[in-house]
Steps between C-alpha positions, in 0.01 A plus 500: 500500500815372672741346249838492675597477867824457689476251786768486768511208742715553809612308805198527726270218601197479272635389163158335450361847424751549220430158350125559492538852362727383220253226406210745486696757300593232251134400467415867441759530223714754686864518391697444820865594550617311807784557745552243775751592768754252630325494838166435328649198324577352842150580627351333193683178588395522865133591454395320183560201278539722195837512328650834401475405133125447540459840661699666225294326233201710611672818375583624153851598607705451817795692642754451775489755783866584425427587135543877517521518118141380473247717312296502823748752638370769268173688504509489120407130527124544486289304746164535669665477841673268741419284799742360759343191655590404761699810585772446758564777750852531360359568153243736649781695668696520175198640316403738781851640538593503131787252536486297174741219580328247270279482193173472692560831677636666184187392311280624785671840489453519122133413548450779755689767309284435193183533707402136454330280757730327748338251739698363794369194686686471832435194713644537847364530852545665740646805328790701637485877510761516222285275278195719561702810419626340180143416398411865561797619295421263213137613501613864499705420189189362329506129577187310602557301821284188481584277800414132473202533736219273374137564596267250664155648431442244224575211740786333312527124522834454328843662506465566127206732566710717730776513240249592229372789711843664506571422135160645412586818688821529297307454175255769614785750527574452131131494401530142375150343495461180701267307725748302708369626834158591636458874539331653801129559435401690815210339683529156343658358814226615739415138572852425625531326837504734798866420556575674171297813580603805694358538848202738530 
């Protein structure tokens, strides 16, 4: 049972994923420790109507990314893991290369060194070779790379369904039970239009 998670929100497009995840974690009774980067605060204003105070209200405790005296810096602060959503390529590079210039990266390093689950949700396309290499390095260090790549097999009708798919995938990584997206049930879509089927 997951009781405590660290959530980092960084300056990549896709803050909607973080908002939905925080809402679901609150519904599930998970104790969330939240760090919102300065760049993410700007993205929040640009991509949503939610105020920073509203976002922070979804967590049990919030920290500034510059707070290097935070308990999140230490592996002795027990958690069930951490997720960075969305994960900017700058944050990804910091984690991959072990350059802890802010609290989000310090907390990610503490998570990895204690053998806890670290999920990174990058949202960028196309990807440069350096970004791909950093994903490889982060995965080598033990992180789970979970790009914001929604599926379409369930024929989504709303943006919210695509968001829920990614959030559901994050929850799956921490074994948090949910039913917010339709799972693939091989064969159920055999009656799909020909346009949706592979050529013979």
